[in-house]
ROTI-130012 format. One record per residue: x, y, z of N, C-alpha, C, CB in turn; residue in three letters; residue number from 1. Coordinates in steps of 0.05 Angstrom, whole numbers, padded with zeros to 5 digits. Atoms other than C-alpha are relative to their C-alpha. Glycine has a CB too. Layout:
% ROTI-130012
X / Y / Z / X / Y / Z / X / Y / Z / X / Y / Z / ALA / NUM
...
END
This chain:
% ROTI-130012
-00021 / -00001 / -00020 / -00392 / 00119 / -00013 / 00012 / 00028 / 00000 / 00021 / -00022 / -00004 / UNK / 1
-00013 / -00026 / -00002 / -00364 / 00184 / 00012 / 00030 / -00003 / 00002 / -00010 / 00015 / 00025 / UNK / 2
-00029 / 00000 / -00001 / -00291 / 00203 / 00007 / 00009 / -00004 / 00029 / 00012 / 00026 / -00011 / UNK / 3
-00008 / 00002 / -00028 / -00288 / 00210 / 00083 / -00001 / -00030 / 00009 / -00018 / 00017 / 00018 / UNK / 4
00002 / 00028 / -00007 / -00311 / 00138 / 00091 / 00022 / -00016 / -00013 / -00028 / -00011 / -00008 / UNK / 5
-00021 / 00015 / 00014 / -00262 / 00112 / 00039 / 00027 / 00005 / 00013 / 00001 / 00009 / -00030 / UNK / 6
-00025 / -00005 / -00013 / -00204 / 00146 / 00074 / 00000 / -00013 / 00028 / 00004 / 00031 / 00003 / UNK / 7
00002 / 00014 / -00026 / -00228 / 00118 / 00141 / 00006 / -00030 / -00003 / -00028 / 00004 / 00013 / UNK / 8
-00005 / 00028 / 00006 / -00228 / 00048 / 00111 / 00030 / -00004 / -00006 / -00017 / -00010 / -00024 / UNK / 9
-00028 / 00002 / 00006 / -00158 / 00060 / 00084 / 00017 / 00001 / 00025 / 00009 / 00023 / -00019 / UNK / 10
-00015 / -00002 / -00026 / -00132 / 00081 / 00153 / -00003 / -00025 / 00016 / -00009 / 00025 / 00016 / UNK / 11
00005 / 00024 / -00015 / -00164 / 00021 / 00186 / 00015 / -00024 / -00012 / -00031 / -00006 / 00001 / UNK / 12
-00014 / 00022 / 00013 / -00136 / -00027 / 00135 / 00030 / 00001 / 00004 / -00006 / -00001 / -00030 / UNK / 13
-00028 / -00003 / -00005 / -00066 / 00001 / 00142 / 00007 / -00008 / 00029 / 00010 / 00029 / -00006 / UNK / 14
-00004 / 00007 / -00029 / -00072 / -00006 / 00218 / -00002 / -00030 / 00004 / -00020 / 00015 / 00017 / UNK / 15
00003 / 00029 / -00002 / -00097 / -00077 / 00210 / 00024 / -00015 / -00011 / -00025 / -00009 / -00014 / UNK / 16
-00024 / 00012 / 00010 / -00037 / -00094 / 00167 / 00022 / 00001 / 00021 / 00009 / 00013 / -00026 / UNK / 17
-00021 / -00004 / -00020 / 00009 / -00066 / 00220 / -00005 / -00018 / 00025 / 00002 / 00029 / 00009 / UNK / 18
00006 / 00018 / -00023 / -00027 / -00108 / 00274 / 00010 / -00028 / -00006 / -00030 / 00000 / 00006 / UNK / 19
-00011 / 00027 / 00007 / -00005 / -00171 / 00236 / 00029 / -00002 / 00007 / -00005 / -00006 / -00029 / UNK / 20
-00028 / 00000 / -00007 / 00066 / -00150 / 00254 / 00005 / -00004 / 00029 / 00013 / 00027 / -00009 / UNK / 21
-00003 / 00000 / -00029 / 00053 / -00151 / 00329 / 00013 / -00026 / 00009 / -00028 / 00003 / 00013 / UNK / 22
-00013 / 00023 / -00012 / 00099 / -00197 / 00367 / 00020 / -00014 / -00018 / -00020 / -00020 / 00009 / UNK / 23
-00019 / 00012 / 00018 / 00143 / -00214 / 00307 / 00026 / 00016 / 00000 / -00012 / -00002 / -00029 / UNK / 24
-00027 / -00013 / 00001 / 00217 / -00199 / 00303 / 00004 / 00011 / -00029 / 00022 / -00021 / 00007 / UNK / 25
-00006 / -00011 / 00027 / 00247 / -00160 / 00245 / 00009 / -00023 / -00019 / 00023 / 00021 / 00002 / UNK / 26
-00008 / 00024 / 00017 / 00276 / -00227 / 00220 / -00025 / -00014 / -00010 / 00017 / -00019 / 00016 / UNK / 27
00025 / 00013 / 00008 / 00206 / -00257 / 00219 / -00015 / 00017 / -00020 / -00018 / -00006 / 00025 / UNK / 28
00014 / -00018 / 00019 / 00177 / -00196 / 00184 / 00013 / -00001 / -00028 / 00000 / 00028 / 00011 / UNK / 29
-00015 / 00001 / 00025 / 00231 / -00204 / 00130 / -00001 / -00029 / -00012 / 00028 / 00008 / 00004 / UNK / 30
-00001 / 00028 / 00009 / 00222 / -00280 / 00124 / -00020 / -00005 / -00023 / -00006 / -00019 / 00023 / UNK / 31
00017 / 00008 / 00022 / 00195 / -00307 / 00058 / -00005 / -00030 / 00004 / 00013 / 00006 / -00028 / UNK / 32
00006 / 00029 / -00005 / 00160 / -00373 / 00077 / -00001 / -00016 / -00026 / -00026 / -00003 / 00015 / UNK / 33
00003 / 00018 / 00023 / 00160 / -00433 / 00030 / -00028 / 00004 / -00011 / 00005 / -00030 / 00008 / UNK / 34
00026 / -00003 / 00013 / 00105 / -00425 / -00021 / -00008 / 00029 / -00005 / -00022 / -00013 / 00016 / UNK / 35
00005 / -00028 / 00004 / 00107 / -00349 / -00019 / 00023 / 00013 / -00015 / -00005 / 00015 / 00028 / UNK / 36
-00022 / -00013 / 00014 / 00148 / -00300 / -00060 / 00005 / 00028 / 00012 / -00006 / 00003 / -00030 / UNK / 37
-00005 / -00025 / -00013 / 00146 / -00241 / -00012 / -00004 / -00003 / 00030 / -00019 / 00022 / -00011 / UNK / 38
00001 / 00002 / -00029 / 00143 / -00224 / 00062 / -00019 / 00022 / 00010 / 00027 / 00003 / 00012 / UNK / 39
00018 / -00020 / -00012 / 00103 / -00181 / 00110 / 00008 / 00028 / -00006 / -00002 / -00004 / 00030 / UNK / 40
-00009 / -00027 / 00005 / 00146 / -00119 / 00102 / -00005 / 00007 / -00029 / 00029 / 00003 / 00007 / UNK / 41
00005 / -00006 / 00028 / 00142 / -00124 / 00026 / -00029 / 00007 / -00005 / 00009 / -00023 / -00018 / UNK / 42
00029 / -00005 / 00004 / 00066 / -00127 / 00028 / -00008 / 00028 / 00010 / -00017 / -00021 / 00015 / UNK / 43
00005 / -00027 / -00010 / 00065 / -00064 / 00071 / 00011 / 00021 / -00018 / 00012 / 00003 / 00029 / UNK / 44
-00012 / -00019 / 00019 / 00112 / -00027 / 00025 / -00015 / 00001 / -00026 / 00029 / -00007 / -00005 / UNK / 45
00015 / 00002 / 00025 / 00072 / -00052 / -00035 / -00026 / 00016 / 00001 / -00006 / -00029 / -00006 / UNK / 46
00025 / -00016 / -00001 / 00007 / -00021 / -00011 / 00005 / 00030 / -00001 / -00017 / -00008 / 00025 / UNK / 47
-00008 / -00028 / 00001 / 00042 / 00045 / 00000 / 00006 / 00008 / -00029 / 00024 / 00006 / 00018 / UNK / 48
-00008 / -00006 / 00028 / 00073 / 00044 / -00070 / -00024 / 00000 / -00019 / 00021 / -00020 / -00009 / UNK / 49
00023 / 00003 / 00018 / 00009 / 00021 / -00104 / -00019 / 00023 / 00003 / -00014 / -00026 / 00004 / UNK / 50
00017 / -00023 / -00005 / -00032 / 00076 / -00072 / 00011 / 00024 / -00015 / -00003 / 00006 / 00031 / UNK / 51
-00012 / -00023 / 00013 / 00017 / 00127 / -00099 / -00003 / -00002 / -00031 / 00029 / 00002 / 00008 / UNK / 52
00002 / 00004 / 00029 / 00016 / 00097 / -00169 / -00029 / 00004 / -00009 / 00010 / -00028 / -00008 / UNK / 53
00028 / -00002 / 00008 / -00059 / 00090 / -00173 / -00012 / 00028 / 00003 / -00017 / -00019 / 00016 / UNK / 54
00013 / -00026 / -00006 / -00077 / 00157 / -00143 / 00016 / 00024 / -00011 / -00004 / 00003 / 00030 / UNK / 55
-00017 / -00023 / 00009 / -00019 / 00203 / -00159 / 00010 / -00004 / -00029 / 00023 / 00004 / 00019 / UNK / 56
-00012 / 00005 / 00026 / 00015 / 00171 / -00219 / -00021 / 00002 / -00023 / 00013 / -00026 / -00001 / UNK / 57
00020 / 00000 / 00021 / -00048 / 00159 / -00260 / -00016 / 00026 / -00002 / -00019 / -00023 / 00004 / UNK / 58
00014 / -00026 / 00001 / -00075 / 00228 / -00244 / 00020 / 00022 / -00010 / -00012 / 00008 / 00027 / UNK / 59
-00019 / -00018 / 00010 / -00011 / 00260 / -00270 / 00013 / 00018 / 00021 / -00012 / 00017 / -00020 / UNK / 60
-00012 / -00015 / -00022 / 00011 / 00285 / -00202 / 00025 / -00013 / 00010 / -00021 / 00003 / 00023 / UNK / 61
-00025 / 00010 / -00012 / 00078 / 00278 / -00168 / -00007 / -00016 / 00025 / 00020 / 00023 / 00007 / UNK / 62
00005 / 00017 / -00024 / 00078 / 00221 / -00117 / 00011 / 00013 / 00025 / 00013 / -00028 / -00004 / UNK / 63
-00009 / -00010 / -00026 / 00086 / 00238 / -00044 / 00025 / -00015 / 00010 / -00023 / -00002 / 00021 / UNK / 64
-00023 / 00017 / -00009 / 00135 / 00180 / -00032 / 00021 / 00000 / -00022 / -00009 / -00029 / 00006 / UNK / 65
-00023 / -00001 / 00019 / 00203 / 00173 / -00066 / -00003 / -00021 / -00022 / 00026 / -00004 / 00015 / UNK / 66
-00001 / 00020 / 00022 / 00214 / 00137 / -00132 / 00013 / -00025 / 00009 / 00014 / 00012 / -00024 / UNK / 67
-00014 / 00024 / -00010 / 00260 / 00090 / -00094 / -00019 / -00019 / 00014 / 00023 / 00008 / 00020 / UNK / 68
00021 / 00016 / -00014 / 00202 / 00066 / -00050 / -00018 / -00012 / -00021 / -00016 / 00017 / 00020 / UNK / 69
00018 / 00010 / 00020 / 00156 / 00060 / -00110 / 00014 / -00022 / -00016 / -00009 / 00023 / -00019 / UNK / 70
-00015 / 00020 / 00016 / 00209 / 00022 / -00151 / 00005 / -00026 / 00016 / 00026 / 00012 / -00010 / UNK / 71
-00005 / 00023 / -00016 / 00224 / -00025 / -00093 / -00024 / -00017 / 00005 / 00013 / 00008 / 00026 / UNK / 72
00024 / 00014 / -00009 / 00152 / -00044 / -00079 / -00022 / -00002 / -00020 / -00010 / 00013 / 00025 / UNK / 73
00021 / 00000 / 00021 / 00112 / -00035 / -00143 / -00007 / -00029 / -00008 / 00008 / 00017 / -00024 / UNK / 74
00008 / 00026 / 00011 / 00075 / -00092 / -00177 / 00023 / -00012 / -00016 / -00026 / 00003 / -00017 / UNK / 75
-00021 / 00014 / 00014 / 00123 / -00144 / -00204 / 00026 / -00001 / 00014 / 00004 / 00013 / -00027 / UNK / 76
-00025 / 00001 / -00015 / 00176 / -00133 / -00152 / -00002 / -00022 / 00022 / 00006 / 00027 / 00014 / UNK / 77
-00001 / 00018 / -00023 / 00197 / -00179 / -00095 / 00021 / 00011 / 00019 / 00006 / -00030 / -00009 / UNK / 78
-00020 / -00010 / -00019 / 00239 / -00168 / -00033 / 00028 / -00006 / -00011 / -00004 / -00013 / 00028 / UNK / 79
-00028 / 00002 / 00010 / 00311 / -00155 / -00056 / 00020 / 00002 / 00023 / 00005 / 00021 / -00021 / UNK / 80
-00018 / -00005 / -00023 / 00341 / -00134 / 00011 / -00015 / -00004 / 00026 / 00011 / 00029 / -00001 / UNK / 81
00011 / 00002 / -00027 / 00329 / -00145 / 00085 / -00006 / 00028 / 00009 / 00019 / -00015 / 00020 / UNK / 82
00008 / -00027 / -00011 / 00292 / -00085 / 00115 / 00007 / 00000 / 00029 / -00030 / 00006 / -00006 / UNK / 83
-00008 / -00002 / -00028 / 00321 / -00062 / 00181 / -00024 / 00010 / 00016 / 00024 / 00020 / 00003 / UNK / 84
00021 / -00011 / -00017 / 00279 / -00042 / 00241 / -00003 / 00030 / -00005 / 00008 / -00005 / 00030 / UNK / 85
00001 / -00028 / 00007 / 00296 / 00030 / 00224 / -00015 / 00004 / -00026 / 00028 / 00013 / -00001 / UNK / 86
00014 / -00001 / 00026 / 00273 / 00019 / 00153 / -00030 / -00004 / 00002 / 00012 / -00020 / -00020 / UNK / 87
00028 / 00006 / -00005 / 00208 / -00010 / 00177 / -00014 / 00025 / 00013 / -00004 / -00025 / 00018 / UNK / 88
00011 / -00024 / -00013 / 00197 / 00051 / 00223 / -00005 / 00022 / -00020 / 00018 / 00009 / 00022 / UNK / 89
00004 / -00020 / 00021 / 00207 / 00096 / 00163 / -00024 / -00006 / -00017 / 00026 / 00002 / -00017 / UNK / 90
00024 / 00007 / 00016 / 00155 / 00057 / 00123 / -00025 / 00006 / 00016 / 00001 / -00030 / -00007 / UNK / 91
00024 / -00006 / -00017 / 00106 / 00064 / 00181 / -00006 / 00029 / -00001 / 00005 / -00010 / 00029 / UNK / 92
00004 / -00029 / 00000 / 00116 / 00139 / 00184 / -00010 / 00009 / -00028 / 00026 / 00015 / 00008 / UNK / 93
00007 / -00007 / 00028 / 00112 / 00145 / 00108 / -00029 / -00009 / -00006 / 00019 / -00013 / -00019 / UNK / 94
00027 / 00010 / 00004 / 00048 / 00103 / 00107 / -00021 / 00020 / 00010 / -00003 / -00027 / 00012 / UNK / 95
00019 / -00019 / -00013 / 00012 / 00149 / 00155 / 00000 / 00027 / -00014 / 00006 / 00003 / 00030 / UNK / 96
-00002 / -00026 / 00013 / 00038 / 00212 / 00123 / -00012 / 00000 / -00028 / 00029 / 00009 / -00002 / UNK / 97
00011 / 00002 / 00027 / 00019 / 00188 / 00053 / -00030 / 00000 / -00001 / 00010 / -00025 / -00014 / UNK / 98
00029 / 00000 / -00002 / -00053 / 00175 / 00074 / -00010 / 00028 / 00007 / -00010 / -00021 / 00021 / UNK / 99
00008 / -00027 / -00008 / -00058 / 00243 / 00108 / 00002 / 00019 / -00023 / 00016 / 00009 / 00024 / UNK / 100
-00004 / -00018 / 00023 / -00029 / 00278 / 00047 / -00020 / -00005 / -00022 / 00029 / -00003 / -00010 / UNK / 101
00019 / 00005 / 00021 / -00075 / 00243 / -00001 / -00028 / 00011 / 00007 / -00002 / -00030 / -00006 / UNK / 102
00026 / -00011 / -00009 / -00135 / 00262 / 00040 / -00001 / 00030 / -00003 / -00005 / -00008 / 00030 / UNK / 103
-00002 / -00029 / 00004 / -00112 / 00335 / 00040 / -00001 / 00007 / -00030 / 00025 / 00011 / 00013 / UNK / 104
-00001 / -00005 / 00029 / -00097 / 00333 / -00035 / -00027 / -00004 / -00013 / 00022 / -00017 / -00013 / UNK / 105
00026 / 00005 / 00011 / -00164 / 00303 / -00051 / -00019 / 00023 / 00008 / -00011 / -00027 / 00011 / UNK / 106
00017 / -00022 / -00009 / -00200 / 00356 / -00009 / 00006 / 00026 / -00014 / 00002 / 00004 / 00030 / UNK / 107
-00009 / -00024 / 00014 / -00160 / 00410 / -00044 / -00005 / -00001 / -00031 / 00029 / 00005 / 00005 / UNK / 108
00006 / 00002 / 00028 / -00181 / 00384 / -00113 / 00024 / -00004 / -00018 / -00015 / 00024 / -00009 / UNK / 109
-00025 / 00005 / 00015 / -00111 / 00364 / -00135 / -00004 / -00019 / -00024 / 00021 / -00010 / 00018 / UNK / 110
00003 / 00021 / 00020 / -00136 / 00304 / -00175 / -00020 / 00007 / -00021 / -00008 / -00027 / 00015 / UNK / 111
00019 / -00010 / 00021 / -00167 / 00337 / -00236 / -00002 / -00019 / -00024 / 00008 / 00028 / -00009 / UNK / 112
-00001 / 00018 / 00024 / -00146 / 00289 / -00291 / 00004 / -00029 / 00010 / 00024 / 00008 / -00019 / UNK / 113
-00006 / 00028 / -00007 / -00143 / 00213 / -00291 / 00002 / -00016 / -00026 / -00023 / -00011 / 00018 / UNK / 114
-00005 / 00017 / 00023 / -00114 / 00165 / -00342 / -00012 / -00028 / 00007 / 00031 / -00002 / -00007 / UNK / 115
00013 / 00026 / -00005 / -00158 / 00103 / -00346 / 00021 / -00023 / 00000 / -00022 / -00006 / -00021 / UNK / 116
-00019 / 00022 / -00003 / -00123 / 00039 / -00325 / -00016 / -00025 / 00007 / 00020 / 00006 / 00023 / UNK / 117
00013 / 00026 / -00006 / -00146 / -00034 / -00327 / 00019 / -00015 / 00018 / -00007 / -00015 / -00026 / UNK / 118
-00016 / 00014 / -00020 / -00120 / -00071 / -00266 / 00002 / -00030 / -00006 / -00012 / 00004 / 00028 / UNK / 119
-00002 / 00029 / 00003 / -00097 / -00143 / -00263 / -00023 / -00014 / 00014 / 00027 / -00010 / 00012 / UNK / 120
00024 / 00010 / -00013 / -00158 / -00152 / -00219 / -00023 / -00003 / -00020 / -00008 / 00018 / 00023 / UNK / 121
00020 / 00001 / 00021 / -00199 / -00142 / -00282 / -00020 / 00023 / -00001 / -00015 / -00025 / 00002 / UNK / 122
00018 / -00023 / -00001 / -00231 / -00075 / -00268 / 00015 / 00024 / -00012 / -00010 / 00006 / 00028 / UNK / 123
-00012 / -00024 / 00010 / -00219 / -00009 / -00303 / -00006 / 00023 / 00018 / -00010 / 00006 / -00029 / UNK / 124
00003 / -00023 / -00018 / -00207 / 00053 / -00261 / 00001 / 00025 / -00019 / 00024 / 00001 / 00021 / UNK / 125
00002 / -00023 / 00018 / -00227 / 00118 / -00295 / -00001 / 00027 / 00014 / -00024 / -00002 / -00017 / UNK / 126
00001 / -00026 / -00015 / -00228 / 00171 / -00239 / 00014 / -00004 / 00026 / -00030 / 00008 / 00005 / UNK / 127
-00014 / 00001 / -00026 / -00194 / 00188 / -00174 / -00018 / -00014 / 00020 / 00007 / 00027 / 00010 / UNK / 128
00018 / 00013 / -00019 / -00256 / 00165 / -00136 / 00000 / -00030 / -00004 / -00029 / 00010 / -00004 / UNK / 129
-00002 / 00029 / 00005 / -00253 / 00097 / -00170 / 00027 / -00010 / 00009 / -00004 / -00006 / -00030 / UNK / 130
-00027 / 00008 / -00008 / -00178 / 00095 / -00156 / 00001 / -00004 / 00031 / 00021 / 00020 / -00009 / UNK / 131
00001 / 00002 / -00029 / -00190 / 00108 / -00082 / -00015 / -00025 / 00009 / -00012 / 00025 / 00013 / UNK / 132
00016 / 00023 / -00007 / -00244 / 00055 / -00079 / 00015 / -00026 / -00007 / -00027 / 00001 / -00015 / UNK / 133
-00015 / 00025 / 00008 / -00202 / 00003 / -00117 / 00024 / -00003 / 00018 / 00008 / 00002 / -00029 / UNK / 134
-00023 / 00002 / -00018 / -00141 / 00019 / -00074 / -00008 / -00013 / 00026 / 00012 / 00028 / 00005 / UNK / 135
00009 / 00013 / -00025 / -00181 / -00001 / -00013 / -00004 / -00030 / -00004 / -00026 / 00012 / 00010 / UNK / 136
00002 / 00029 / 00007 / -00198 / -00068 / -00047 / 00027 / -00012 / 00000 / -00015 / -00004 / -00027 / UNK / 137
-00027 / 00011 / 00002 / -00125 / -00078 / -00063 / 00013 / -00002 / 00027 / 00017 / 00019 / -00018 / UNK / 138
-00012 / 00002 / -00027 / -00103 / -00062 / 00008 / -00013 / -00022 / 00017 / -00002 / 00027 / 00014 / UNK / 139
00013 / 00022 / -00014 / -00155 / -00110 / 00035 / 00011 / -00027 / -00009 / -00030 / 00001 / -00005 / UNK / 140
-00011 / 00024 / 00011 / -00127 / -00164 / -00010 / 00028 / -00006 / 00013 / 00003 / 00001 / -00031 / UNK / 141
-00026 / 00003 / -00012 / -00057 / -00152 / 00017 / -00001 / -00004 / 00030 / 00018 / 00023 / -00006 / UNK / 142
00005 / 00006 / -00029 / -00083 / -00151 / 00089 / -00005 / -00030 / 00003 / -00025 / 00016 / 00011 / UNK / 143
00004 / 00029 / 00000 / -00107 / -00222 / 00074 / 00026 / -00015 / -00003 / -00020 / -00008 / -00021 / UNK / 144
-00026 / 00012 / 00003 / -00038 / -00240 / 00049 / 00016 / 00001 / 00026 / 00016 / 00013 / -00023 / UNK / 145
-00015 / -00003 / -00025 / -00008 / -00213 / 00113 / -00010 / -00019 / 00022 / -00003 / 00029 / 00010 / UNK / 146
00011 / 00019 / -00019 / -00055 / -00255 / 00155 / 00011 / -00028 / -00006 / -00031 / 00000 / -00001 / UNK / 147
-00010 / 00026 / 00007 / -00034 / -00317 / 00116 / 00030 / -00002 / 00006 / -00005 / -00006 / -00030 / UNK / 148
-00029 / 00001 / -00006 / 00040 / -00300 / 00121 / 00005 / -00003 / 00030 / 00014 / 00026 / -00011 / UNK / 149
-00003 / 00001 / -00029 / 00034 / -00289 / 00196 / -00005 / -00029 / 00010 / -00018 / 00020 / 00014 / UNK / 150
00007 / 00027 / -00009 / 00001 / -00357 / 00205 / 00023 / -00020 / -00007 / -00026 / -00010 / -00012 / UNK / 151
-00021 / 00018 / 00009 / 00056 / -00392 / 00166 / 00026 / 00005 / 00016 / 00006 / 00003 / -00030 / UNK / 152
-00024 / -00007 / -00015 / 00112 / -00355 / 00203 / -00002 / -00010 / 00029 / 00004 / 00031 / 00000 / UNK / 153
00003 / 00009 / -00028 / 00083 / -00372 / 00272 / -00003 / -00030 / -00001 / -00024 / 00013 / 00014 / UNK / 154
END
């Protein structure tokens, strides 16, 4: 798999997550349905934060997004606050910018080192290429969660 293809899949998956938001109010996007412990907005923020941790954090590079975003949406968190329409728009802009920046940083050879990490999925990531590939799997998983959340909300 080429890096260009992996980044294309990432962009498509992020867009597909955002399509699950279509026609829903900000209240619905913030709703945590019975049987779930998070909401649509949290899943979107979570994929942004996880991409930063997997690709930047484990390679020893400074994340593109703020520590506040990472801390709010990292693994083990749950929605603590209602996200406003403005907050969601900021996440959307940040999502697109973070993907574009990672693509540039990868092309520039920024990711020289990588600290191996075994995921809760059960796979060990040992390079930036593996991190990019696994990140796409992770985002696909959360796209599926978003589909399920949308069905329950409607």
